[in-house]
C-alpha positions as CSV (number, residue, x, y, z in Angstrom):
1,X,-42.6,31.6,-20.0
2,X,-41.1,33.0,-16.8
3,X,-41.0,30.9,-13.6
4,X,-41.5,32.5,-10.3
5,X,-38.3,32.4,-8.3
6,X,-40.3,32.1,-5.1
7,X,-42.4,29.2,-6.4
8,X,-39.2,27.4,-7.8
9,X,-37.4,27.8,-4.4
10,X,-40.4,26.6,-2.5
11,X,-40.7,23.5,-4.7
12,X,-37.0,22.7,-4.3
13,X,-37.1,23.2,-0.6
14,X,-40.2,20.8,-0.3
15,X,-38.7,18.1,-2.5
16,X,-35.4,18.0,-0.6
17,X,-37.2,18.0,2.8
18,X,-40.1,15.6,2.2
19,X,-39.4,13.6,-1.0
20,X,-35.8,12.6,-1.1
21,X,-36.8,9.0,-1.5
22,X,-39.1,9.9,-4.3
23,X,-36.1,11.7,-6.2
24,X,-34.0,8.5,-5.7
25,X,-36.9,6.5,-7.2
26,X,-37.0,9.0,-10.3
27,X,-33.3,8.5,-10.9
28,X,-33.5,4.8,-10.6
29,X,-36.3,4.6,-13.1
30,X,-35.9,7.4,-15.7
31,X,-32.1,7.4,-15.7
32,X,-31.5,3.8,-14.8
33,X,-29.1,4.6,-11.8
34,X,-28.3,2.1,-9.2
35,X,-29.4,2.5,-5.6
36,X,-25.7,3.7,-4.8
37,X,-25.8,6.2,-7.8
38,X,-29.2,7.6,-6.9
39,X,-28.4,7.7,-3.1
40,X,-28.8,11.0,-0.9
41,X,-30.3,13.0,-3.8
42,X,-30.7,16.7,-3.6
43,X,-32.7,18.7,-6.1
44,X,-30.7,21.6,-7.5
45,X,-33.1,23.2,-10.1
46,X,-36.4,22.6,-11.8
47,X,-37.7,24.3,-15.0
48,X,-40.3,23.4,-17.8
49,X,-38.0,21.1,-19.5
50,X,-36.4,19.1,-16.7
51,X,-35.3,18.9,-13.1
52,X,-31.7,18.6,-11.9
53,X,-30.5,16.3,-9.1
54,X,-27.2,15.8,-7.2
55,X,-26.8,12.1,-6.2
56,X,-24.5,9.4,-5.1
57,X,-21.2,9.2,-3.3
58,X,-19.5,11.1,-6.1
59,X,-22.2,13.7,-6.0
60,X,-22.8,13.6,-9.7
61,X,-25.3,16.0,-11.3
62,X,-28.3,14.4,-13.0
63,X,-30.9,15.7,-15.3
64,X,-34.3,14.1,-15.5
65,X,-36.3,15.5,-18.5
66,X,-40.0,16.2,-18.5
67,X,-41.5,14.3,-21.4
68,X,-43.3,16.3,-22.9
69,X,-42.0,19.5,-21.4
70,X,-44.5,21.4,-19.2
71,X,-46.3,24.2,-20.7
72,X,-46.6,26.2,-17.3
73,X,-44.8,25.8,-14.1
74,X,-48.3,25.1,-12.5
75,X,-48.0,21.6,-13.9
76,X,-45.1,20.8,-11.7
77,X,-46.9,19.0,-8.9
78,X,-49.1,17.0,-11.2
79,X,-46.0,15.9,-13.3
80,X,-43.9,15.0,-10.4
81,X,-46.7,13.0,-8.7
82,X,-47.3,11.1,-12.0
83,X,-43.7,10.5,-12.5
84,X,-43.2,9.3,-8.9
85,X,-46.0,6.9,-9.4
86,X,-44.6,5.6,-12.5
87,X,-41.1,5.1,-11.0
88,X,-42.5,3.4,-7.8
89,X,-44.6,1.0,-10.0
90,X,-41.5,0.1,-11.9
91,X,-39.5,-0.4,-9.1
92,X,-42.1,-2.6,-7.2
93,X,-43.0,-0.1,-4.6
94,X,-46.6,0.2,-3.7
95,X,-46.7,3.1,-1.3
96,X,-47.8,6.7,-2.0
97,X,-45.3,9.3,-3.0
98,X,-43.8,10.9,0.1
99,X,-44.4,7.6,2.2
100,X,-41.8,5.3,3.4
101,X,-41.5,2.2,1.0
102,X,-43.4,-0.9,2.0
103,X,-40.7,-3.1,0.8
104,X,-39.1,-4.5,4.0
105,X,-35.4,-5.2,3.9
106,X,-34.2,-7.7,6.7
107,X,-30.7,-8.6,7.7
108,X,-28.4,-10.9,5.5
109,X,-25.2,-12.3,7.1
110,X,-21.8,-12.3,5.2
111,X,-21.1,-15.4,3.2
112,X,-18.1,-17.1,1.6
113,X,-15.2,-14.8,1.1
114,X,-17.2,-11.9,2.7
115,X,-16.1,-13.3,5.9
116,X,-12.3,-12.8,5.1
117,X,-12.6,-9.0,5.5
118,X,-14.9,-8.9,8.5
119,X,-12.7,-11.4,10.5
120,X,-9.5,-9.5,9.2
121,X,-10.6,-6.2,10.5
122,X,-11.8,-7.7,13.9
123,X,-8.4,-9.3,14.3
124,X,-6.7,-5.9,13.6
125,X,-8.7,-4.4,16.5
126,X,-7.8,-7.2,18.7
127,X,-4.1,-6.8,17.8
128,X,-4.4,-3.0,18.6
129,X,-6.1,-3.7,22.0
130,X,-3.2,-6.1,22.7
131,X,-0.5,-3.7,21.9
132,X,-2.3,-0.9,24.0
133,X,-2.7,-3.3,26.9
134,X,1.0,-4.1,26.9
135,X,0.6,-7.7,25.9
136,X,3.3,-7.4,23.1
137,X,6.0,-6.3,25.3
138,X,9.3,-8.1,25.9
139,X,9.2,-11.3,27.9
140,X,5.5,-11.8,27.1
141,X,4.5,-14.9,25.2
142,X,2.9,-12.7,22.3
143,X,6.0,-10.9,22.1
144,X,8.1,-14.0,21.3
145,X,5.5,-15.2,18.9
146,X,5.0,-11.9,17.0
147,X,9.0,-11.3,17.1
148,X,9.5,-14.7,15.5
149,X,6.9,-14.6,12.8
150,X,6.0,-11.0,11.8
151,X,8.4,-9.3,9.3
152,X,10.6,-6.9,11.1
153,X,9.8,-8.4,14.5
154,X,7.6,-7.3,17.4
155,X,8.7,-3.6,17.2
156,X,7.6,-3.2,13.7
157,X,4.4,-5.1,14.5
158,X,3.6,-2.5,17.2
159,X,4.5,0.5,15.0
160,X,2.3,-0.6,12.1
161,X,-0.7,-1.5,14.4
162,X,-0.6,1.9,16.1
163,X,0.2,4.0,13.0
164,X,-2.7,2.8,11.0
165,X,-5.3,2.9,13.8
166,X,-6.8,6.4,13.2
167,X,-6.8,6.0,9.3
168,X,-8.6,2.5,9.8
169,X,-11.0,3.8,12.4
170,X,-11.9,6.9,10.3
171,X,-12.6,5.0,7.2
172,X,-14.7,2.3,8.8
173,X,-16.7,5.0,10.8
174,X,-17.3,6.9,7.5
175,X,-18.5,3.7,5.7
176,X,-20.9,3.1,8.6
177,X,-22.1,6.7,8.4
178,X,-22.8,6.6,4.7
179,X,-24.5,3.2,4.9
180,X,-26.8,4.5,7.6
181,X,-27.6,7.6,5.5
182,X,-27.8,5.9,1.9
183,X,-29.3,2.6,2.8
184,X,-30.8,2.2,6.3
185,X,-32.5,5.6,6.3
186,X,-34.2,5.4,2.7
187,X,-35.2,1.9,3.3
188,X,-37.0,2.7,6.6
189,X,-35.0,0.5,8.8
190,X,-35.8,1.9,12.4
191,X,-32.7,3.4,13.9
192,X,-31.6,1.5,17.1
193,X,-33.4,-1.7,16.0
194,X,-31.7,-5.2,15.9
195,X,-31.6,-5.1,12.2
196,X,-30.1,-1.5,12.2
197,X,-27.3,-2.8,14.7
198,X,-26.6,-5.8,12.7
199,X,-26.2,-3.8,9.5
200,X,-24.1,-1.1,11.0
201,X,-21.9,-3.6,12.7
202,X,-21.3,-5.4,9.6
203,X,-20.4,-2.3,7.6
204,X,-18.1,-1.1,10.3
205,X,-16.0,-4.3,10.1
206,X,-16.7,-5.4,6.6
207,X,-17.0,-2.3,4.6
208,X,-17.9,-2.2,0.9
209,X,-19.1,-5.7,0.8
210,X,-21.9,-4.9,3.1
211,X,-23.2,-2.3,0.6
212,X,-23.1,-4.9,-2.3
213,X,-24.9,-7.3,-0.1
214,X,-27.6,-4.9,1.0
215,X,-28.2,-3.7,-2.6
216,X,-28.6,-7.5,-3.7
217,X,-31.2,-8.0,-0.9
218,X,-33.1,-4.9,-1.8
219,X,-33.2,-5.8,-5.5
220,X,-34.4,-9.3,-4.6
221,X,-37.1,-7.8,-2.3
222,X,-38.3,-5.4,-5.2
223,X,-38.4,-8.4,-7.5
224,X,-40.7,-10.3,-5.3
225,X,-43.3,-7.6,-5.2
């Protein structure tokens, strides 16, 4: 049976605009994807047999089958709503399709070895600030200290610190952007709130470990519902 291109385009546009979180839930339940793998979903196609979604950092193409297949395209809304309810119930989410999830994700500080990366990156930016401020020039206390203990001396230290600045800044800003897009926004964390700033500050300095900690916290919150 033929499907109206206009109806299909309207459905895809509606799902991508108003139901991105529902698409993520469908991927997690029916395809057993992780929150990371199902993040930032984008519906590409829908027919009587399945819907196709692009998701995750690697933008992987995923296919969610309709079981059984639809007999007409008019069934799409009923099927999608029913599948979304099933996925939400399985994931422990009690809000209605299209609503923001009621599961609240708070803040969880770094623990154990997670502090190593965070402190290391903070120290790097302190070193960069010291170099730019001229505190590692000849005759200064820091110059003598670095020149004695850093491999290659103070000159090499300054060169390394300044050379890697833009790559380091770009990587960490990118991680913060992706965390806000794939974790804070789907979880309903208000932009500009204290929790939002704490998570964004952590991911900027800590990186990947913050993603893992957030996902553990989200899984725990879902399990408690």
